[in-house]
C-alpha positions in Angstrom: 19.7 3.4 6.9 19.7 0.5 3.9 18.2 -2.3 5.6 17.4 -4.6 3.6 14.3 -7.2 4.2 16.2 -10.8 4.2 18.0 -12.9 6.5 17.3 -14.8 9.9 15.4 -12.4 11.7 15.2 -13.2 16.1 12.4 -12.3 17.9 12.8 -12.0 22.1 10.8 -13.6 24.0 9.4 -13.3 27.4 11.1 -17.3 29.0 14.4 -18.1 26.4 15.1 -14.6 26.7 14.8 -12.6 30.1 15.3 -9.1 29.9 18.4 -8.5 31.9 19.5 -10.2 29.3 18.6 -9.5 26.7 20.6 -6.7 25.3 23.4 -9.1 25.4 22.0 -12.3 23.4 20.4 -10.0 21.2 23.8 -8.3 20.5 25.7 -11.9 19.8 22.8 -12.7 18.1 24.0 -9.4 15.6 27.2 -10.9 16.0 26.4 -14.4 14.3 24.7 -12.9 11.8 20.6 -12.2 12.4 20.1 -9.7 10.6 16.2 -8.4 12.1 15.4 -8.5 15.7 11.8 -8.0 17.0 11.2 -7.2 20.8 7.3 -9.4 20.8 5.5 -9.4 24.6 1.8 -9.8 25.1 1.9 -8.5 28.5 4.0 -6.3 29.7 2.6 -2.2 29.2 4.2 0.3 26.7 6.0 2.3 29.8 7.2 -1.4 30.7 8.9 -2.2 28.1 9.7 1.7 26.6 13.5 1.2 28.6 14.8 -2.1 26.8 12.6 -0.6 23.1 15.1 2.2 23.2 17.7 0.3 24.1 17.8 -2.1 21.6 16.8 0.7 18.8 20.2 2.5 19.6 21.9 -1.3 18.8 20.8 -2.2 15.8 21.1 1.5 14.7 24.1 0.6 15.9 25.2 -2.5 14.0 22.9 -1.4 11.1 20.4 -4.8 12.3 16.4 -3.2 11.9 14.3 -3.6 15.4 11.3 -4.3 14.9 8.6 -4.2 17.6 5.9 -7.3 17.4 1.8 -5.2 17.5 3.1 -2.3 20.0 2.0 1.4 17.2 2.3 3.3 19.9 5.4 1.8 21.9 7.0 1.5 18.2 5.7 5.4 17.0 7.2 6.8 20.7 10.5 4.6 20.0 11.6 5.8 16.3 11.6 1.8 15.5 12.5 0.4 12.0 10.3 -1.5 11.9 6.2 -3.1 13.4 4.5 -6.0 13.2 1.2 -7.1 12.8 -0.9 -10.0 13.9 -4.7 -10.9 13.2 -5.3 -10.0 15.9 -3.8 -6.5 15.7 -4.8 -2.9 14.9 -5.5 -2.8 11.1 -3.1 -2.7 8.6 -4.4 0.8 6.8 -4.9 2.4 10.4 -0.6 0.8 11.6 -0.1 2.8 7.7 -1.4 5.8 8.1 1.1 6.6 11.5 4.0 4.4 11.4 6.4 5.5 8.1 8.7 2.7 9.5 8.4 -0.7 7.7 5.4 -2.6 8.4 5.0 -7.0 7.8 2.3 -8.2 8.6 1.1 -12.1 9.7 0.0 -14.2 7.3 -0.3 -17.7 8.6 -1.4 -20.1 5.5 -3.2 -16.9 3.5 -1.8 -16.1 0.2 -5.6 -14.0 0.0 -4.5 -12.6 3.1 -0.9 -11.3 1.7 -2.0 -10.0 -1.3 -3.9 -7.5 0.4 -1.2 -6.9 3.1 0.2 -6.5 0.0 -1.7 -4.1 -1.3 -2.6 -2.2 1.4 1.0 -0.8 1.8 2.0 -4.1 3.5 6.7 -4.4 3.1 6.8 -7.9 4.5 4.8 -10.6 4.8 5.0 -13.8 7.4 3.7 -17.7 6.6 3.2 -20.0 9.4 3.7 -22.2 11.0 6.3 -23.7 8.6 7.1 -27.1 10.9 5.9 -27.4 15.3 6.5 -24.6 17.2 7.9 -25.8 21.0 7.0 -22.1 21.0 3.5 -22.2 19.6 2.9 -26.1 20.6 -0.6 -25.4 18.8 -0.6 -23.2 15.8 -1.0 -25.4 12.3 1.4 -26.0 10.2 1.6 -24.6 6.6 2.0 -26.8 3.8 5.4 -25.2 2.6 4.3 -25.0 -1.0 2.6 -21.9 0.2 6.0 -20.0 0.2 6.8 -21.2 -2.8 3.5 -19.7 -4.7 4.2 -16.6 -2.4 6.9 -15.9 -3.6 6.4 -16.7 -7.7 2.9 -13.7 -7.2 4.2 -10.7 -4.3 6.6 -8.2 -4.7 7.1 -8.4 -1.5 9.2 -9.8 0.8 8.2 -13.2 2.2 8.6 -14.4 5.7 9.0 -18.4 7.9 8.7 -18.5 11.1 7.2 -21.8 14.0 9.2 -24.8 14.8 12.7 -24.2 12.4 15.8 -25.6 13.3 19.1 -26.4 12.0 17.7 -29.6 10.6 15.4 -28.4 8.6 16.4 -24.8 8.0 17.3 -25.8 4.4 14.1 -26.5 3.5 13.1 -23.0 3.5 14.0 -22.6 -0.2 12.1 -20.1 -0.8 12.3 -17.9 2.0 13.7 -14.0 1.9 13.6 -13.9 5.8 13.8 -16.6 8.3 11.8 -16.3 12.1 13.0 -17.2 14.5 13.1 -18.5 19.0 13.9 -21.1 20.3 16.4 -23.0 17.7 18.3 -19.2 17.8 18.2 -18.5 21.8 19.0 -21.9 23.4 22.6 -22.1 23.9 25.1 -20.2 22.0 23.3 -18.0 20.3 26.4 -17.2 18.3 26.6 -20.0 17.1 23.6 -20.9 16.4 22.7 -17.8 14.1 26.1 -19.2 12.1 25.1 -22.3 12.0 21.0 -21.8 10.9 22.8 -19.4 8.5 25.5 -21.7 7.2 22.6 -24.5 6.5 20.0 -22.9 5.4 22.3 -21.3 1.7 23.0 -25.7 1.4 21.0 -25.7 -1.0 
C-alpha cells in the first residue's frame, strides 16, 4: 500500500472519540484530509479492542490511509495493522522490528539522540513533543521547536510533531512532515477541523 508518511495524523482519545462513534469520526477526519490514524488506548485489553481495530483497519485500507496501533504489538499483528507506534515505556524497537514488518514510529520527546538511535534501529518515523501545552497531556513538558529543524537536517526518516497543536500554532511546524492531532481535531466538526488545520499548516 503506497501510503506516504506525511500530513495530518489523527490520534484517538478515550474521551473525545468514544468507541461507538470512532468509526464515524475517523471517516469524517479522513474526508477532511487526514492521512494517518492511530488507535491509542491505555486501559482496554487487546481482546476488547480487536473488533474495533479490525474495523478501523478495514476503513483505512479502503480509504488509502495508514492505520497505526499505539504500543500494542500483539494487537497490531493480530489485526494486520499498517503501523505500530512505540513510546519510552513500550517494547524496545529492536524486539518489535523483529516481529512486525509494517511501519514503526517512535516517540522521542525532545531528544535528537534518541531519534538518531531509532533511525539506526529501523524506525520509519520519529515523533517529537509536546510542541505546545497540551490539553490531553497537561503534564508533558514542551520541547524547543528548533529540535524539529535540527531533526529534519540530520535524519533521513520523516519527523512528526505532536502536542497541543491547533489552527493558531500549526503554521509554526513548517519543519514537520507529519503533525499529530487530538483535541484540535476531534472537538466540533471533525471534517472542517481537518481542512482548517491543513490550510493553516500550509500557509508558509
